[in-house]
Every structure is written in C-alpha cells, then in structure tokens.
PAPAMAR-531804 format. One record per atom (N, C-alpha, C, O): residue number from 1; residue in three letters; atom name; x, y, z. Coordinates in steps of 0.02 Angstrom, whole numbers. Example, Ala and Ser with C-alpha at 12.3 -4.5 7.8 and 13.67 -1.06 7.14 Angstrom:
residues 2
<zado->1 | lumvo->ALA | fimar->N | px->660 | py->-284 | pz->390>
<zado->1 | lumvo->ALA | fimar->CA | px->615 | py->-225 | pz->390>
<zado->1 | lumvo->ALA | fimar->C | px->660 | py->-165 | pz->390>
<zado->1 | lumvo->ALA | fimar->O | px->712 | py->-166 | pz->423>
<zado->2 | lumvo->SER | fimar->N | px->642 | py->-112 | pz->354>
<zado->2 | lumvo->SER | fimar->CA | px->684 | py->-53 | pz->357>
<zado->2 | lumvo->SER | fimar->C | px->645 | py->2 | pz->394>
<zado->2 | lumvo->SER | fimar->O | px->670 | py->57 | pz->402>
END
This chain:
residues 73
<zado->1 | lumvo->MET | fimar->N | px->4523 | py->4556 | pz->3838>
<zado->1 | lumvo->MET | fimar->CA | px->4538 | py->4604 | pz->3890>
<zado->1 | lumvo->MET | fimar->C | px->4507 | py->4580 | pz->3956>
<zado->1 | lumvo->MET | fimar->O | px->4450 | py->4555 | pz->3956>
<zado->2 | lumvo->THR | fimar->N | px->4543 | py->4589 | pz->4009>
<zado->2 | lumvo->THR | fimar->CA | px->4518 | py->4564 | pz->4074>
<zado->2 | lumvo->THR | fimar->C | px->4504 | py->4623 | pz->4121>
<zado->2 | lumvo->THR | fimar->O | px->4535 | py->4676 | pz->4116>
<zado->3 | lumvo->ASP | fimar->N | px->4458 | py->4612 | pz->4167>
<zado->3 | lumvo->ASP | fimar->CA | px->4441 | py->4663 | pz->4216>
<zado->3 | lumvo->ASP | fimar->C | px->4483 | py->4658 | pz->4279>
<zado->3 | lumvo->ASP | fimar->O | px->4480 | py->4701 | pz->4323>
<zado->4 | lumvo->ALA | fimar->N | px->4523 | py->4607 | pz->4283>
<zado->4 | lumvo->ALA | fimar->CA | px->4564 | py->4596 | pz->4343>
<zado->4 | lumvo->ALA | fimar->C | px->4625 | py->4643 | pz->4341>
<zado->4 | lumvo->ALA | fimar->O | px->4654 | py->4656 | pz->4289>
<zado->5 | lumvo->TYR | fimar->N | px->4642 | py->4667 | pz->4400>
<zado->5 | lumvo->TYR | fimar->CA | px->4701 | py->4709 | pz->4408>
<zado->5 | lumvo->TYR | fimar->C | px->4761 | py->4666 | pz->4426>
<zado->5 | lumvo->TYR | fimar->O | px->4754 | py->4614 | pz->4457>
<zado->6 | lumvo->SER | fimar->N | px->4819 | py->4689 | pz->4406>
<zado->6 | lumvo->SER | fimar->CA | px->4880 | py->4655 | pz->4428>
<zado->6 | lumvo->SER | fimar->C | px->4889 | py->4671 | pz->4502>
<zado->6 | lumvo->SER | fimar->O | px->4858 | py->4716 | pz->4529>
<zado->7 | lumvo->ASP | fimar->N | px->4932 | py->4633 | pz->4535>
<zado->7 | lumvo->ASP | fimar->CA | px->4946 | py->4645 | pz->4606>
<zado->7 | lumvo->ASP | fimar->C | px->4973 | py->4715 | pz->4616>
<zado->7 | lumvo->ASP | fimar->O | px->4957 | py->4748 | pz->4666>
<zado->8 | lumvo->ASP | fimar->N | px->5015 | py->4738 | pz->4570>
<zado->8 | lumvo->ASP | fimar->CA | px->5044 | py->4805 | pz->4575>
<zado->8 | lumvo->ASP | fimar->C | px->4990 | py->4858 | pz->4569>
<zado->8 | lumvo->ASP | fimar->O | px->4990 | py->4907 | pz->4606>
<zado->9 | lumvo->GLN | fimar->N | px->4945 | py->4849 | pz->4521>
<zado->9 | lumvo->GLN | fimar->CA | px->4891 | py->4898 | pz->4512>
<zado->9 | lumvo->GLN | fimar->C | px->4844 | py->4899 | pz->4573>
<zado->9 | lumvo->GLN | fimar->O | px->4823 | py->4952 | pz->4595>
<zado->10 | lumvo->ALA | fimar->N | px->4830 | py->4841 | pz->4600>
<zado->10 | lumvo->ALA | fimar->CA | px->4787 | py->4837 | pz->4659>
<zado->10 | lumvo->ALA | fimar->C | px->4820 | py->4872 | pz->4719>
<zado->10 | lumvo->ALA | fimar->O | px->4786 | py->4905 | pz->4757>
<zado->11 | lumvo->ALA | fimar->N | px->4885 | py->4865 | pz->4727>
<zado->11 | lumvo->ALA | fimar->CA | px->4922 | py->4898 | pz->4780>
<zado->11 | lumvo->ALA | fimar->C | px->4921 | py->4973 | pz->4771>
<zado->11 | lumvo->ALA | fimar->O | px->4914 | py->5011 | pz->4819>
<zado->12 | lumvo->GLN | fimar->N | px->4928 | py->4995 | pz->4708>
<zado->12 | lumvo->GLN | fimar->CA | px->4927 | py->5067 | pz->4694>
<zado->12 | lumvo->GLN | fimar->C | px->4858 | py->5096 | pz->4709>
<zado->12 | lumvo->GLN | fimar->O | px->4852 | py->5151 | pz->4736>
<zado->13 | lumvo->ILE | fimar->N | px->4806 | py->5060 | pz->4690>
<zado->13 | lumvo->ILE | fimar->CA | px->4737 | py->5083 | pz->4704>
<zado->13 | lumvo->ILE | fimar->C | px->4726 | py->5088 | pz->4779>
<zado->13 | lumvo->ILE | fimar->O | px->4696 | py->5137 | pz->4802>
<zado->14 | lumvo->THR | fimar->N | px->4749 | py->5039 | pz->4816>
<zado->14 | lumvo->THR | fimar->CA | px->4741 | py->5040 | pz->4889>
<zado->14 | lumvo->THR | fimar->C | px->4777 | py->5101 | pz->4919>
<zado->14 | lumvo->THR | fimar->O | px->4749 | py->5135 | pz->4962>
<zado->15 | lumvo->THR | fimar->N | px->4838 | py->5114 | pz->4895>
<zado->15 | lumvo->THR | fimar->CA | px->4876 | py->5171 | pz->4920>
<zado->15 | lumvo->THR | fimar->C | px->4840 | py->5237 | pz->4904>
<zado->15 | lumvo->THR | fimar->O | px->4835 | py->5280 | pz->4946>
<zado->16 | lumvo->LEU | fimar->N | px->4815 | py->5243 | pz->4843>
<zado->16 | lumvo->LEU | fimar->CA | px->4778 | py->5303 | pz->4824>
<zado->16 | lumvo->LEU | fimar->C | px->4715 | py->5313 | pz->4865>
<zado->16 | lumvo->LEU | fimar->O | px->4698 | py->5369 | pz->4883>
<zado->17 | lumvo->GLN | fimar->N | px->4680 | py->5258 | pz->4880>
<zado->17 | lumvo->GLN | fimar->CA | px->4620 | py->5263 | pz->4922>
<zado->17 | lumvo->GLN | fimar->C | px->4637 | py->5286 | pz->4992>
<zado->17 | lumvo->GLN | fimar->O | px->4601 | py->5326 | pz->5022>
<zado->18 | lumvo->GLN | fimar->N | px->4693 | py->5261 | pz->5019>
<zado->18 | lumvo->GLN | fimar->CA | px->4715 | py->5282 | pz->5085>
<zado->18 | lumvo->GLN | fimar->C | px->4734 | py->5356 | pz->5086>
<zado->18 | lumvo->GLN | fimar->O | px->4718 | py->5392 | pz->5133>
<zado->19 | lumvo->GLN | fimar->N | px->4769 | py->5378 | pz->5033>
<zado->19 | lumvo->GLN | fimar->CA | px->4788 | py->5448 | pz->5028>
<zado->19 | lumvo->GLN | fimar->C | px->4726 | py->5493 | pz->5022>
<zado->19 | lumvo->GLN | fimar->O | px->4722 | py->5546 | pz->5052>
<zado->20 | lumvo->GLN | fimar->N | px->4678 | py->5471 | pz->4982>
<zado->20 | lumvo->GLN | fimar->CA | px->4617 | py->5509 | pz->4974>
<zado->20 | lumvo->GLN | fimar->C | px->4580 | py->5515 | pz->5040>
<zado->20 | lumvo->GLN | fimar->O | px->4554 | py->5569 | pz->5056>
<zado->21 | lumvo->ALA | fimar->N | px->4578 | py->5462 | pz->5079>
<zado->21 | lumvo->ALA | fimar->CA | px->4546 | py->5464 | pz->5144>
<zado->21 | lumvo->ALA | fimar->C | px->4580 | py->5514 | pz->5190>
<zado->21 | lumvo->ALA | fimar->O | px->4547 | py->5551 | pz->5227>
<zado->22 | lumvo->LEU | fimar->N | px->4647 | py->5515 | pz->5189>
<zado->22 | lumvo->LEU | fimar->CA | px->4684 | py->5563 | pz->5231>
<zado->22 | lumvo->LEU | fimar->C | px->4671 | py->5635 | pz->5209>
<zado->22 | lumvo->LEU | fimar->O | px->4663 | py->5679 | pz->5251>
<zado->23 | lumvo->PHE | fimar->N | px->4670 | py->5647 | pz->5144>
<zado->23 | lumvo->PHE | fimar->CA | px->4655 | py->5714 | pz->5118>
<zado->23 | lumvo->PHE | fimar->C | px->4585 | py->5736 | pz->5140>
<zado->23 | lumvo->PHE | fimar->O | px->4574 | py->5792 | pz->5161>
<zado->24 | lumvo->THR | fimar->N | px->4537 | py->5690 | pz->5135>
<zado->24 | lumvo->THR | fimar->CA | px->4468 | py->5705 | pz->5155>
<zado->24 | lumvo->THR | fimar->C | px->4465 | py->5721 | pz->5229>
<zado->24 | lumvo->THR | fimar->O | px->4430 | py->5768 | pz->5249>
<zado->25 | lumvo->GLN | fimar->N | px->4500 | py->5683 | pz->5270>
<zado->25 | lumvo->GLN | fimar->CA | px->4501 | py->5696 | pz->5342>
<zado->25 | lumvo->GLN | fimar->C | px->4535 | py->5763 | pz->5358>
<zado->25 | lumvo->GLN | fimar->O | px->4514 | py->5799 | pz->5403>
<zado->26 | lumvo->ALA | fimar->N | px->4587 | py->5779 | pz->5320>
<zado->26 | lumvo->ALA | fimar->CA | px->4621 | py->5843 | pz->5329>
<zado->26 | lumvo->ALA | fimar->C | px->4574 | py->5901 | pz->5312>
<zado->26 | lumvo->ALA | fimar->O | px->4573 | py->5951 | pz->5348>
<zado->27 | lumvo->LEU | fimar->N | px->4537 | py->5895 | pz->5258>
<zado->27 | lumvo->LEU | fimar->CA | px->4489 | py->5947 | pz->5240>
<zado->27 | lumvo->LEU | fimar->C | px->4435 | py->5955 | pz->5293>
<zado->27 | lumvo->LEU | fimar->O | px->4415 | py->6010 | pz->5310>
<zado->28 | lumvo->LYS | fimar->N | px->4411 | py->5899 | pz->5319>
<zado->28 | lumvo->LYS | fimar->CA | px->4360 | py->5901 | pz->5371>
<zado->28 | lumvo->LYS | fimar->C | px->4388 | py->5936 | pz->5433>
<zado->28 | lumvo->LYS | fimar->O | px->4354 | py->5977 | pz->5464>
<zado->29 | lumvo->ALA | fimar->N | px->4449 | py->5919 | pz->5451>
<zado->29 | lumvo->ALA | fimar->CA | px->4481 | py->5951 | pz->5509>
<zado->29 | lumvo->ALA | fimar->C | px->4488 | py->6026 | pz->5499>
<zado->29 | lumvo->ALA | fimar->O | px->4479 | py->6065 | pz->5545>
<zado->30 | lumvo->ALA | fimar->N | px->4504 | py->6047 | pz->5437>
<zado->30 | lumvo->ALA | fimar->CA | px->4511 | py->6118 | pz->5422>
<zado->30 | lumvo->ALA | fimar->C | px->4443 | py->6153 | pz->5429>
<zado->30 | lumvo->ALA | fimar->O | px->4440 | py->6207 | pz->5459>
<zado->31 | lumvo->VAL | fimar->N | px->4391 | py->6123 | pz->5403>
<zado->31 | lumvo->VAL | fimar->CA | px->4324 | py->6153 | pz->5408>
<zado->31 | lumvo->VAL | fimar->C | px->4303 | py->6159 | pz->5481>
<zado->31 | lumvo->VAL | fimar->O | px->4270 | py->6207 | pz->5499>
<zado->32 | lumvo->GLU | fimar->N | px->4323 | py->6111 | pz->5522>
<zado->32 | lumvo->GLU | fimar->CA | px->4305 | py->6111 | pz->5592>
<zado->32 | lumvo->GLU | fimar->C | px->4353 | py->6153 | pz->5634>
<zado->32 | lumvo->GLU | fimar->O | px->4343 | py->6162 | pz->5694>
<zado->33 | lumvo->GLY | fimar->N | px->4406 | py->6180 | pz->5602>
<zado->33 | lumvo->GLY | fimar->CA | px->4453 | py->6223 | pz->5638>
<zado->33 | lumvo->GLY | fimar->C | px->4505 | py->6187 | pz->5679>
<zado->33 | lumvo->GLY | fimar->O | px->4534 | py->6216 | pz->5724>
<zado->34 | lumvo->HIS | fimar->N | px->4517 | py->6123 | pz->5664>
<zado->34 | lumvo->HIS | fimar->CA | px->4568 | py->6084 | pz->5700>
<zado->34 | lumvo->HIS | fimar->C | px->4633 | py->6088 | pz->5661>
<zado->34 | lumvo->HIS | fimar->O | px->4645 | py->6047 | pz->5616>
<zado->35 | lumvo->TRP | fimar->N | px->4675 | py->6135 | pz->5678>
<zado->35 | lumvo->TRP | fimar->CA | px->4736 | py->6148 | pz->5639>
<zado->35 | lumvo->TRP | fimar->C | px->4797 | py->6112 | pz->5667>
<zado->35 | lumvo->TRP | fimar->O | px->4841 | py->6092 | pz->5628>
<zado->36 | lumvo->THR | fimar->N | px->4801 | py->6103 | pz->5732>
<zado->36 | lumvo->THR | fimar->CA | px->4859 | py->6070 | pz->5762>
<zado->36 | lumvo->THR | fimar->C | px->4836 | py->6018 | pz->5813>
<zado->36 | lumvo->THR | fimar->O | px->4779 | py->6020 | pz->5836>
<zado->37 | lumvo->GLY | fimar->N | px->4880 | py->5971 | pz->5828>
<zado->37 | lumvo->GLY | fimar->CA | px->4864 | py->5919 | pz->5877>
<zado->37 | lumvo->GLY | fimar->C | px->4836 | py->5857 | pz->5844>
<zado->37 | lumvo->GLY | fimar->O | px->4836 | py->5850 | pz->5783>
<zado->38 | lumvo->ALA | fimar->N | px->4812 | py->5811 | pz->5885>
<zado->38 | lumvo->ALA | fimar->CA | px->4785 | py->5748 | pz->5861>
<zado->38 | lumvo->ALA | fimar->C | px->4722 | py->5760 | pz->5819>
<zado->38 | lumvo->ALA | fimar->O | px->4680 | py->5801 | pz->5838>
<zado->39 | lumvo->GLY | fimar->N | px->4716 | py->5725 | pz->5764>
<zado->39 | lumvo->GLY | fimar->CA | px->4658 | py->5732 | pz->5720>
<zado->39 | lumvo->GLY | fimar->C | px->4654 | py->5799 | pz->5685>
<zado->39 | lumvo->GLY | fimar->O | px->4600 | py->5821 | pz->5666>
<zado->40 | lumvo->SER | fimar->N | px->4711 | py->5831 | pz->5675>
<zado->40 | lumvo->SER | fimar->CA | px->4713 | py->5898 | pz->5645>
<zado->40 | lumvo->SER | fimar->C | px->4738 | py->5896 | pz->5573>
<zado->40 | lumvo->SER | fimar->O | px->4761 | py->5845 | pz->5548>
<zado->41 | lumvo->VAL | fimar->N | px->4733 | py->5954 | pz->5541>
<zado->41 | lumvo->VAL | fimar->CA | px->4761 | py->5961 | pz->5473>
<zado->41 | lumvo->VAL | fimar->C | px->4835 | py->5944 | pz->5475>
<zado->41 | lumvo->VAL | fimar->O | px->4860 | py->5907 | pz->5432>
<zado->42 | lumvo->GLU | fimar->N | px->4870 | py->5971 | pz->5524>
<zado->42 | lumvo->GLU | fimar->CA | px->4942 | py->5957 | pz->5531>
<zado->42 | lumvo->GLU | fimar->C | px->4956 | py->5882 | pz->5536>
<zado->42 | lumvo->GLU | fimar->O | px->5000 | py->5857 | pz->5503>
<zado->43 | lumvo->ALA | fimar->N | px->4918 | py->5847 | pz->5578>
<zado->43 | lumvo->ALA | fimar->CA | px->4928 | py->5775 | pz->5589>
<zado->43 | lumvo->ALA | fimar->C | px->4916 | py->5736 | pz->5524>
<zado->43 | lumvo->ALA | fimar->O | px->4954 | py->5690 | pz->5509>
<zado->44 | lumvo->PHE | fimar->N | px->4864 | py->5754 | pz->5487>
<zado->44 | lumvo->PHE | fimar->CA | px->4850 | py->5718 | pz->5426>
<zado->44 | lumvo->PHE | fimar->C | px->4902 | py->5732 | pz->5372>
<zado->44 | lumvo->PHE | fimar->O | px->4919 | py->5687 | pz->5333>
<zado->45 | lumvo->LEU | fimar->N | px->4928 | py->5793 | pz->5370>
<zado->45 | lumvo->LEU | fimar->CA | px->4983 | py->5807 | pz->5323>
<zado->45 | lumvo->LEU | fimar->C | px->5045 | py->5766 | pz->5340>
<zado->45 | lumvo->LEU | fimar->O | px->5078 | py->5741 | pz->5295>
<zado->46 | lumvo->TYR | fimar->N | px->5060 | py->5760 | pz->5404>
<zado->46 | lumvo->TYR | fimar->CA | px->5117 | py->5719 | pz->5424>
<zado->46 | lumvo->TYR | fimar->C | px->5105 | py->5645 | pz->5407>
<zado->46 | lumvo->TYR | fimar->O | px->5151 | py->5609 | pz->5390>
<zado->47 | lumvo->ALA | fimar->N | px->5042 | py->5623 | pz->5412>
<zado->47 | lumvo->ALA | fimar->CA | px->5026 | py->5553 | pz->5395>
<zado->47 | lumvo->ALA | fimar->C | px->5036 | py->5542 | pz->5320>
<zado->47 | lumvo->ALA | fimar->O | px->5058 | py->5488 | pz->5299>
<zado->48 | lumvo->LEU | fimar->N | px->5020 | py->5593 | pz->5279>
<zado->48 | lumvo->LEU | fimar->CA | px->5030 | py->5587 | pz->5207>
<zado->48 | lumvo->LEU | fimar->C | px->5103 | py->5589 | pz->5188>
<zado->48 | lumvo->LEU | fimar->O | px->5125 | py->5554 | pz->5142>
<zado->49 | lumvo->ASP | fimar->N | px->5143 | py->5629 | pz->5224>
<zado->49 | lumvo->ASP | fimar->CA | px->5214 | py->5635 | pz->5209>
<zado->49 | lumvo->ASP | fimar->C | px->5253 | py->5645 | pz->5273>
<zado->49 | lumvo->ASP | fimar->O | px->5263 | py->5701 | pz->5295>
<zado->50 | lumvo->PRO | fimar->N | px->5276 | py->5589 | pz->5304>
<zado->50 | lumvo->PRO | fimar->CA | px->5313 | py->5594 | pz->5367>
<zado->50 | lumvo->PRO | fimar->C | px->5376 | py->5637 | pz->5361>
<zado->50 | lumvo->PRO | fimar->O | px->5400 | py->5662 | pz->5412>
<zado->51 | lumvo->GLY | fimar->N | px->5402 | py->5647 | pz->5302>
<zado->51 | lumvo->GLY | fimar->CA | px->5460 | py->5689 | pz->5292>
<zado->51 | lumvo->GLY | fimar->C | px->5447 | py->5762 | pz->5307>
<zado->51 | lumvo->GLY | fimar->O | px->5494 | py->5801 | pz->5315>
<zado->52 | lumvo->MET | fimar->N | px->5384 | py->5781 | pz->5312>
<zado->52 | lumvo->MET | fimar->CA | px->5366 | py->5850 | pz->5328>
<zado->52 | lumvo->MET | fimar->C | px->5371 | py->5864 | pz->5403>
<zado->52 | lumvo->MET | fimar->O | px->5367 | py->5922 | pz->5424>
<zado->53 | lumvo->GLN | fimar->N | px->5380 | py->5812 | pz->5443>
<zado->53 | lumvo->GLN | fimar->CA | px->5383 | py->5820 | pz->5516>
<zado->53 | lumvo->GLN | fimar->C | px->5434 | py->5873 | pz->5534>
<zado->53 | lumvo->GLN | fimar->O | px->5493 | py->5867 | pz->5516>
<zado->54 | lumvo->GLY | fimar->N | px->5413 | py->5923 | pz->5570>
<zado->54 | lumvo->GLY | fimar->CA | px->5457 | py->5977 | pz->5591>
<zado->54 | lumvo->GLY | fimar->C | px->5466 | py->6031 | pz->5539>
<zado->54 | lumvo->GLY | fimar->O | px->5495 | py->6084 | pz->5553>
<zado->55 | lumvo->ALA | fimar->N | px->5441 | py->6020 | pz->5478>
<zado->55 | lumvo->ALA | fimar->CA | px->5448 | py->6069 | pz->5424>
<zado->55 | lumvo->ALA | fimar->C | px->5389 | py->6118 | pz->5422>
<zado->55 | lumvo->ALA | fimar->O | px->5394 | py->6172 | pz->5394>
<zado->56 | lumvo->LEU | fimar->N | px->5334 | py->6098 | pz->5452>
<zado->56 | lumvo->LEU | fimar->CA | px->5275 | py->6140 | pz->5452>
<zado->56 | lumvo->LEU | fimar->C | px->5274 | py->6185 | pz->5513>
<zado->56 | lumvo->LEU | fimar->O | px->5294 | py->6165 | pz->5568>
<zado->57 | lumvo->THR | fimar->N | px->5251 | py->6245 | pz->5504>
<zado->57 | lumvo->THR | fimar->CA | px->5239 | py->6291 | pz->5560>
<zado->57 | lumvo->THR | fimar->C | px->5168 | py->6317 | pz->5552>
<zado->57 | lumvo->THR | fimar->O | px->5156 | py->6371 | pz->5526>
<zado->58 | lumvo->PRO | fimar->N | px->5120 | py->6277 | pz->5576>
<zado->58 | lumvo->PRO | fimar->CA | px->5050 | py->6296 | pz->5568>
<zado->58 | lumvo->PRO | fimar->C | px->5036 | py->6364 | pz->5602>
<zado->58 | lumvo->PRO | fimar->O | px->5061 | py->6378 | pz->5656>
<zado->59 | lumvo->ASP | fimar->N | px->4997 | py->6403 | pz->5569>
<zado->59 | lumvo->ASP | fimar->CA | px->4976 | py->6468 | pz->5595>
<zado->59 | lumvo->ASP | fimar->C | px->4900 | py->6470 | pz->5593>
<zado->59 | lumvo->ASP | fimar->O | px->4870 | py->6499 | pz->5548>
<zado->60 | lumvo->PRO | fimar->N | px->4869 | py->6439 | pz->5644>
<zado->60 | lumvo->PRO | fimar->CA | px->4796 | py->6435 | pz->5643>
<zado->60 | lumvo->PRO | fimar->C | px->4765 | py->6504 | pz->5641>
<zado->60 | lumvo->PRO | fimar->O | px->4790 | py->6551 | pz->5672>
<zado->61 | lumvo->PRO | fimar->N | px->4710 | py->6510 | pz->5604>
<zado->61 | lumvo->PRO | fimar->CA | px->4677 | py->6575 | pz->5601>
<zado->61 | lumvo->PRO | fimar->C | px->4648 | py->6593 | pz->5669>
<zado->61 | lumvo->PRO | fimar->O | px->4630 | py->6549 | pz->5709>
<zado->62 | lumvo->VAL | fimar->N | px->4645 | py->6657 | pz->5683>
<zado->62 | lumvo->VAL | fimar->CA | px->4617 | py->6682 | pz->5746>
<zado->62 | lumvo->VAL | fimar->C | px->4545 | py->6703 | pz->5732>
<zado->62 | lumvo->VAL | fimar->O | px->4532 | py->6743 | pz->5687>
<zado->63 | lumvo->THR | fimar->N | px->4499 | py->6675 | pz->5771>
<zado->63 | lumvo->THR | fimar->CA | px->4429 | py->6694 | pz->5762>
<zado->63 | lumvo->THR | fimar->C | px->4416 | py->6761 | pz->5796>
<zado->63 | lumvo->THR | fimar->O | px->4454 | py->6782 | pz->5840>
<zado->64 | lumvo->GLU | fimar->N | px->4364 | py->6793 | pz->5775>
<zado->64 | lumvo->GLU | fimar->CA | px->4347 | py->6859 | pz->5802>
<zado->64 | lumvo->GLU | fimar->C | px->4338 | py->6855 | pz->5878>
<zado->64 | lumvo->GLU | fimar->O | px->4355 | py->6902 | pz->5914>
<zado->65 | lumvo->SER | fimar->N | px->4311 | py->6800 | pz->5903>
<zado->65 | lumvo->SER | fimar->CA | px->4298 | py->6794 | pz->5974>
<zado->65 | lumvo->SER | fimar->C | px->4363 | py->6787 | pz->6014>
<zado->65 | lumvo->SER | fimar->O | px->4363 | py->6795 | pz->6075>
<zado->66 | lumvo->GLU | fimar->N | px->4419 | py->6772 | pz->5981>
<zado->66 | lumvo->GLU | fimar->CA | px->4483 | py->6764 | pz->6015>
<zado->66 | lumvo->GLU | fimar->C | px->4522 | py->6829 | pz->6020>
<zado->66 | lumvo->GLU | fimar->O | px->4572 | py->6832 | pz->6056>
<zado->67 | lumvo->TYR | fimar->N | px->4500 | py->6881 | pz->5985>
<zado->67 | lumvo->TYR | fimar->CA | px->4532 | py->6946 | pz->5990>
<zado->67 | lumvo->TYR | fimar->C | px->4516 | py->6977 | pz->6057>
<zado->67 | lumvo->TYR | fimar->O | px->4461 | py->6969 | pz->6083>
<zado->68 | lumvo->GLU | fimar->N | px->4564 | py->7015 | pz->6085>
<zado->68 | lumvo->GLU | fimar->CA | px->4549 | py->7052 | pz->6146>
<zado->68 | lumvo->GLU | fimar->C | px->4498 | py->7106 | pz->6130>
<zado->68 | lumvo->GLU | fimar->O | px->4450 | py->7117 | pz->6167>
<zado->69 | lumvo->GLN | fimar->N | px->4510 | py->7140 | pz->6074>
<zado->69 | lumvo->GLN | fimar->CA | px->4462 | py->7188 | pz->6049>
<zado->69 | lumvo->GLN | fimar->C | px->4448 | py->7170 | pz->5977>
<zado->69 | lumvo->GLN | fimar->O | px->4495 | py->7159 | pz->5938>
<zado->70 | lumvo->PRO | fimar->N | px->4385 | py->7166 | pz->5958>
<zado->70 | lumvo->PRO | fimar->CA | px->4370 | py->7147 | pz->5889>
<zado->70 | lumvo->PRO | fimar->C | px->4401 | py->7195 | pz->5840>
<zado->70 | lumvo->PRO | fimar->O | px->4405 | py->7255 | pz->5853>
<zado->71 | lumvo->PRO | fimar->N | px->4422 | py->7170 | pz->5782>
<zado->71 | lumvo->PRO | fimar->CA | px->4451 | py->7215 | pz->5732>
<zado->71 | lumvo->PRO | fimar->C | px->4398 | py->7263 | pz->5705>
<zado->71 | lumvo->PRO | fimar->O | px->4339 | py->7247 | pz->5704>
<zado->72 | lumvo->LYS | fimar->N | px->4421 | py->7322 | pz->5686>
<zado->72 | lumvo->LYS | fimar->CA | px->4374 | py->7371 | pz->5658>
<zado->72 | lumvo->LYS | fimar->C | px->4361 | py->7354 | pz->5585>
<zado->72 | lumvo->LYS | fimar->O | px->4406 | py->7337 | pz->5547>
<zado->73 | lumvo->ALA | fimar->N | px->4299 | py->7359 | pz->5568>
<zado->73 | lumvo->ALA | fimar->CA | px->4278 | py->7342 | pz->5499>
<zado->73 | lumvo->ALA | fimar->C | px->4298 | py->7395 | pz->5450>
<zado->73 | lumvo->ALA | fimar->O | px->4285 | py->7389 | pz->5390>
END
C-alpha cells in the first residue's frame, strides 16, 4: 500500500481545501456582520457556487442600534 495520492485524488483534496477556506471565510464574515458586498457572506457563497448569482436575496439582520425606536422587550 502506498501513501501517495493519484493526481485525481490530489486535485479533489485541493478543491475541498479551497471550498473549506471559502466556508470558513463566509462564517467569519457572518460573525462580523458582513452580509453583502465585497468580503461578505453573499460574496463567498457566490464564489462557492457561481450559479447562485442573482438567486440570493440577502436580508441582513437589523441591529438594535439601527432601529428608529428600540423594540419593546
């Protein structure tokens, strides 16, 4: 048994690593509240699947400070 990967397996691993990096960046953007625009959750989702372009309608959450009047508890 050998530890070497075939060219196909190596390409698949590289693709999976790139996808994992994009997912990680998307999660970081979500935690930081970057929902739309460059470096956003939306942008990373489009990078993962360009076919989603125009199919997403992001609805960023509204923070309490963005309300004209804070919601009643």
